[in-house]
C-alpha positions as CSV (number, residue, x, y, z in Angstrom):
1,X,86.5,101.5,35.0
2,X,85.8,102.8,31.7
3,X,84.1,100.2,29.6
4,X,83.1,96.3,29.8
5,X,82.4,93.8,27.1
6,X,78.7,92.8,26.6
7,X,79.2,89.4,25.4
8,X,80.6,86.1,27.4
9,X,84.3,85.4,27.1
10,X,85.8,81.9,27.0
11,X,86.9,80.4,30.3
12,X,90.6,79.4,29.4
13,X,92.0,79.5,33.0
14,X,90.7,78.0,36.3
15,X,87.6,80.1,37.7
16,X,89.3,80.7,40.9
17,X,92.2,82.9,39.6
18,X,92.2,86.6,40.5
19,X,91.6,88.6,37.4
20,X,93.0,92.1,36.6
21,X,91.3,94.3,34.0
22,X,93.0,97.4,32.4
23,X,90.7,99.7,30.6
24,X,91.7,102.8,28.8
25,X,89.3,105.3,27.4
26,X,89.5,108.8,25.8
27,X,87.1,111.5,27.2
28,X,85.6,114.2,25.0
29,X,87.0,117.6,25.2
30,X,85.3,119.6,28.0
31,X,83.5,116.5,29.5
32,X,86.5,115.5,32.3
33,X,84.3,117.0,35.2
34,X,81.2,114.9,34.0
35,X,83.4,111.6,33.5
36,X,85.0,112.2,36.9
37,X,81.7,112.2,38.5
38,X,80.5,109.3,36.7
39,X,83.5,107.5,37.5
40,X,83.1,107.9,41.2
41,X,79.5,107.0,41.0
42,X,80.5,103.5,39.3
43,X,83.4,102.9,41.6
44,X,81.4,103.7,44.9
45,X,78.4,101.4,43.7
46,X,81.0,98.7,42.7
47,X,82.5,98.5,46.2
48,X,79.3,96.2,47.0
49,X,79.7,93.9,44.1
50,X,80.9,90.4,44.9
51,X,84.5,89.6,44.3
52,X,85.3,93.1,43.8
53,X,88.9,93.8,45.0
54,X,89.4,97.5,44.2
55,X,90.5,99.9,41.5
56,X,93.5,102.1,40.7
57,X,92.6,105.0,38.1
58,X,95.3,106.8,36.3
59,X,94.1,110.3,35.2
60,X,95.6,112.0,32.1
61,X,98.5,114.5,32.4
62,X,97.6,118.2,32.1
63,X,99.0,118.7,28.6
64,X,98.3,115.3,27.1
65,X,95.0,113.7,25.8
66,X,92.2,113.0,28.1
67,X,92.9,109.3,28.4
68,X,91.9,107.4,31.7
69,X,93.1,104.0,32.6
70,X,91.6,101.9,35.2
71,X,93.2,99.0,36.7
72,X,90.3,96.9,38.2
73,X,90.9,93.6,40.3
74,X,88.2,90.8,40.9
75,X,88.5,87.7,43.0
76,X,87.8,85.5,40.0
77,X,86.9,85.2,36.5
78,X,83.3,84.2,37.6
79,X,82.8,87.4,39.7
80,X,84.1,89.6,36.7
81,X,81.6,87.9,34.4
82,X,78.8,88.4,36.8
83,X,79.6,92.1,37.0
84,X,79.7,92.4,33.4
85,X,76.2,90.9,33.0
86,X,74.8,93.0,35.8
87,X,72.4,95.7,35.3
88,X,74.6,97.9,37.4
89,X,77.2,97.9,34.7
90,X,74.8,98.2,31.8
91,X,73.2,101.2,33.4
92,X,76.5,103.1,34.1
93,X,77.8,102.3,30.5
94,X,74.6,103.8,29.0
95,X,75.3,106.9,30.9
96,X,78.8,107.4,30.2
97,X,78.7,107.2,26.1
98,X,78.0,110.9,26.0
99,X,81.1,111.8,27.5
100,X,83.7,109.5,25.7
101,X,84.8,108.8,22.4
102,X,86.6,106.2,20.4
103,X,87.0,102.4,21.2
104,X,88.2,101.1,24.6
105,X,91.7,99.6,24.9
106,X,91.1,96.3,26.7
107,X,93.3,94.0,28.7
108,X,92.6,91.2,31.0
109,X,95.2,89.5,33.0
110,X,95.7,86.6,35.6
111,X,99.2,86.1,37.2
112,X,102.0,87.9,35.4
113,X,100.3,88.0,32.1
114,X,97.0,86.6,30.6
115,X,94.9,87.6,27.4
116,X,91.5,87.3,27.0
117,X,89.5,87.4,23.8
118,X,88.6,90.8,23.6
119,X,84.8,92.1,22.7
120,X,84.2,93.4,19.1
121,X,85.2,96.9,18.7
122,X,88.1,97.1,21.1
123,X,91.8,97.5,20.5
124,X,94.2,95.2,22.3
125,X,97.8,96.1,22.1
126,X,100.1,92.9,22.0
127,X,103.2,93.4,24.2
128,X,106.7,92.4,22.7
129,X,107.5,89.1,24.2
130,X,111.3,89.4,24.0
131,X,111.0,92.7,25.7
132,X,108.7,91.2,28.4
133,X,111.3,88.4,28.9
134,X,114.3,90.8,29.3
135,X,112.2,93.0,31.7
136,X,111.1,90.2,33.8
137,X,114.6,88.8,33.9
138,X,116.2,92.0,35.1
139,X,113.5,92.5,37.8
140,X,113.7,89.1,39.2
141,X,117.3,89.1,39.2
142,X,117.6,92.7,41.1
143,X,114.8,91.3,43.5
144,X,116.7,87.9,44.1
145,X,119.8,89.6,45.0
146,X,118.2,92.4,47.1
147,X,115.4,90.7,49.0
148,X,117.4,87.6,49.3
149,X,120.1,89.4,51.0
150,X,117.8,91.3,53.3
151,X,115.9,88.1,54.3
152,X,119.1,86.2,55.0
153,X,120.5,88.9,57.0
154,X,117.3,88.9,59.2
155,X,117.2,85.3,59.8
156,X,120.9,85.4,60.6
157,X,120.4,88.2,63.2
158,X,117.4,85.9,64.7
159,X,119.7,82.9,64.8
160,X,122.4,85.0,66.8
161,X,119.9,86.2,69.3
162,X,117.8,83.2,69.8
163,X,119.7,80.2,68.4
164,X,116.8,79.5,66.1
165,X,118.4,78.4,62.6
166,X,115.7,78.9,59.8
167,X,116.6,76.3,57.1
168,X,117.4,77.4,53.8
169,X,114.3,76.1,52.0
170,X,112.2,78.1,54.3
171,X,114.3,81.4,53.7
172,X,113.9,80.8,50.0
173,X,110.1,80.4,50.5
174,X,109.9,83.8,52.4
175,X,112.1,85.5,49.8
176,X,109.8,84.3,46.9
177,X,106.7,85.3,48.7
178,X,107.9,88.8,49.3
179,X,109.1,89.4,45.6
180,X,105.9,87.9,44.2
181,X,103.7,90.3,46.5
182,X,106.1,93.3,45.6
183,X,105.8,92.4,41.7
184,X,102.1,91.9,41.7
185,X,100.9,94.8,43.8
186,X,103.4,97.5,43.2
187,X,106.5,97.1,41.1
188,X,105.4,95.4,38.0
189,X,102.1,97.8,37.7
190,X,104.5,100.9,38.1
191,X,107.3,99.6,35.7
192,X,104.7,98.6,33.0
193,X,103.1,101.9,33.2
194,X,106.4,103.8,33.0
195,X,107.7,101.7,30.1
196,X,104.6,101.1,28.2
197,X,106.0,102.7,25.1
198,X,108.9,100.2,25.1
199,X,106.9,97.0,26.1
200,X,104.0,97.9,23.4
201,X,106.0,99.3,20.7
202,X,103.0,98.9,18.4
203,X,100.2,100.2,20.7
204,X,98.0,103.1,19.3
205,X,95.5,105.0,21.0
206,X,91.9,104.9,19.9
């Protein structure tokens, strides 16, 4: 978690939706150890914050710029906004200023893709919608073929052993549930990270 807005944001979605925050910040040369220690302190204390679901931090490559990206999840927009206005966050943001440079690259998402109005001074890359459509179509097509075949094979084997035939709508529901879980928690984060240069053709680092 690298930075957060200091002003309320408009509520454009139902307050119960899970919110994912993707935050990127560049660390000053030579300040990596101090930043790592700060990040560890913040993430440790954030575990006790209501609605906090966890964070994944992507660290810079050995030969690249010192860009850290954190993917943070909250149970709802209300939980996220409460954290944004907390004294805990304000204290940590005051501490980190001496070790970072530039404006934060800021995204908030619910579901597959959702953009909030960013705070002043941040740069939000806009994805290429045609490329997003193409990527999602390819991913869903592959998952439907592969997961659907596995689910049907499993239920067919179950029917052969127990004579319990699972109806097609139930099989479809299980297939979709597996696909959504894979896309949300693993597949899409990995693909998006690997294909950032293609999905965000105009993205610029601060």
